[in-house]
Residue, then its C-alpha position, 0 to 999 in steps of 0.5 A: m527565824k525565817a522561812y528557810e530556816r524552818l523549811l531546812k528543818y523539816v526536810k529532814v522529817y519524811t513524810t512521803s505518801d503513798e498512793n498504794s494504801n487505803i489508810h489515813p493517813t496513808t502512811e503513818r510518818q506524816f505524823d512525825l511532821a504534823h506533831l513537830l509542828v503542833e508542836e510550834m504553832k503552840e509556842l507561836g502562840l496560836k488557838d485550839v491547836r490540835c492534830d486529828e486522827h488522820c494528821y490533819v493540822y490545825g490552829y487559828i490567830p484570834p482576830t486583832k481586837g477591833y478586828e473581829d468583824k474582818p474577813s477569817i482568812g485561812l493558809i493551808a499547805h501539805m505536808d507530805t512530799a511526792p512517792a515520785a523521787p525519794g524523801e527519806n534522808v534529804k540532805p540540802q545544798i546550801i549555794e551562797n550568792y548563786d552564780g547562774e551558772d551550773v550546780v552539781l549535786k554531789g550526791t550522784n554528780t548530777i547537773l543542775s543546769p540552767n540550760k534544762f531550767p532556765d529559771l536557774k539565769n532569774l536567781k542568779g546572786r540569790t542563797l539557791i537550796t538544793t538537793d544532794g541529788t539522792t532525794l528530793l527537796g521536799a519545798d513541795d509542800k513544806a515550803g509553805i509551812a514555813e512561809i505560814l508559820t513564819v508569817c504567824e510570827i511577824i504577824k505577833e513581833q510587829n503587832i500587824h492587825h488582822g482578822k482572824i488567821c486560821v492555819a492548816f497544814t494538810p496529809d495526802e495532797e501529792v496522791g490525791q488526798g489531802a481534803d478528804l477528811f478536810d473539817v470545812k466547819n471546824f475550820g473557821a476560814d470565811f476564803a483561803y489560801t493554798i501555799d502550793g505554787g512555784v514562782e514566788g507572785e504566782i496565783s492561779y484559781e484555775n486548774f483541770n478537771a481531772a479523772g483517772a481510767k484503768v483499762e483491764i485488757h483479756g486476752v486468749s493466750v494460745h502457743p503462738g504456734s498455732a495462734k493463727n485466728t485464735m490468740i488475742n494478744a492483751l498486749n497488743v491491744a493494748i497499744e491498738f487502744n492507745s492508738m485509737l486517742p489523739a497522740c497530739e494530745r499527750p502531755e509532753y506535746t501539751e501547754d497553758y491550758e491544753g489538756f491532754y491524755y496521759l498513759e501513766k501505766l502498761s503491764g500485762n502479757t498475752d492473757h492480761a494486760s492492765m493501763e491507768y490515764i489519767l485525763r486532764d482539761h481546763d474546758i469541761e466540754k472538752f474533758e468530757v470529751k475525752k472520757s467519751m473517747i475512752k469509751l468509744a476506744e472501749k467499745l471499738i475495741n469489744e465489737k473488734y475483738g468480743e465482747g469483753t476483752v475489754k474493761a474501762t473505768i473512768k473516776d473524777q477526782y477533781r475539777n476546775m476550782v475557777e467558776l467557784v473563785k470568780p465569785c469571790f474575785h477580791l481573793i484575784d484581787n487583793a493578791t494582787e494588789a499585795m504583790k505591787a505593792i512589794n513590787v512583785t510582779p503578779v503571775i496569774e496563770p493556770i494550774r497544770g495540775g490540781t490542788d487541794g485547794a480546787r476540791l477545798s472550793y467544792m466543798g465551800l471554801p473558796c482557795p486559790n493558791l499562791g506560790t512558794g518560791g520552788f522549782a523543779f518539784h517532784g524530782e532531784y532537780e527541785h531547788i528554791t532560794v531564800e530570797g523567794m520565800d523571803i518574798c512569799t512571805n512578805i505577799i500572805i501578809e500584804i494580803l492579810k493587810r488586806y482583808a484587815k482594812 
C-alpha cells in the first residue's frame, strides 16, 4: 500500500485532541485510530504490538539476523489532530497533475492560492491532496504515521537489512502532552526520529524553549457615573499590561530564530480579566528575559494600582533539544547523507514550535524531527502531495540503511 493510501484511510478517523481535558488521552476518540494501527502493525509483522491504557501504540521489527549489534532506531508520529480547526468528517480532494494555480476547496468555495501559499508553485505536476475547506486534512501527523508503516512494509517486502526498528504512535501531541506518558525504557530505541515536519528534506534539531503565562487581573467595579478615583477597569489594566511587552516581538513580526510573546487569549469585564500568553525563544538567555518581562510588568502594575491587582503565573512547557542532539550528531549526518543519496536537498532549519522529540530528548531519547511533505498545517488550507510522501518514505529507508552499515 502506498503512503498516501494509508493517509486517506487515517484522515477519516476523528482524532482531535482537547486542550481543556484533564484525562489521558484527552479524547477517547484517539483510541479509534490507535486500535486500527495496532491491527495494521500486526498484519505487517511487527512484534510486541500493543496499545496501553493511555493510547500510546508501540511495536518493533526485530533486527535482520547478523545485525543485532546495530543501533536500535525509533520512528515516532502522533495520532491526534489540532483543535485549531475541525477534524471530523474530513473529505480530501485529490488533484492529479496539479497545474500550480488556484484550487477551489469545494466544501466552502474557499481558494487555496499560490499567492498566499508560494510552495504550491513547486508542487506543479504532482498529485495534490487538499481539504474540502470545511476541516483540516490531518496530514499533521497522519502523514507521518502513513510513511512509517509504509517503510515497515517496504523493508519487509524488499528484505532490506536493518537493525531493530522501534515504532510508536502517540496521542495528544497537539496539546503539548504527547510525551507525558511515553515509555522510553520499554520502547527500546537507542535513538529516534519524529516524523512530524513539513517539506520533504526538512531536518530539525532545534526548537523553541517554551513557557505559558496566565495573567489574572482583579479590578474595582463601580457605577461609571461615580467612578472617579475609585474604578480600576480590569480590561484597561490588561491593555496596559500588554503594552509593557515589546510590540516588535509578537509572532506576526518574527521569523527564524527570533522569539516572541503571543497573547493568545483575553477575556473579562471591569471587575476581572484574564490573559494567556505563550512565550518562545530558541536562545535560553533571551527566553529567561521574556519570562522576567512578564514578572516585571506584574510588579509595575501592582505598584501602580495596589498589590494583588495582577497575578502572573508562568509554567515552563518544553526546552530546546539542540544541546542533547549535538552529542549524537550522527542523527543529523545520517539523515543528510540519506537525502543526498536520493537527490533530495536537506533543509536544516529550526522548528518555530515544539515536537514530542524535544521532550523525548530530555527524557533520554535523542530525537530530531523529519519532514512529512505537508504544508499549511492546523487549518483548512492544509495540503500534501503523493510524491512528497513517497520521498519522505524513501528518506527514512535510506536512514535505516545507514544505521545497518
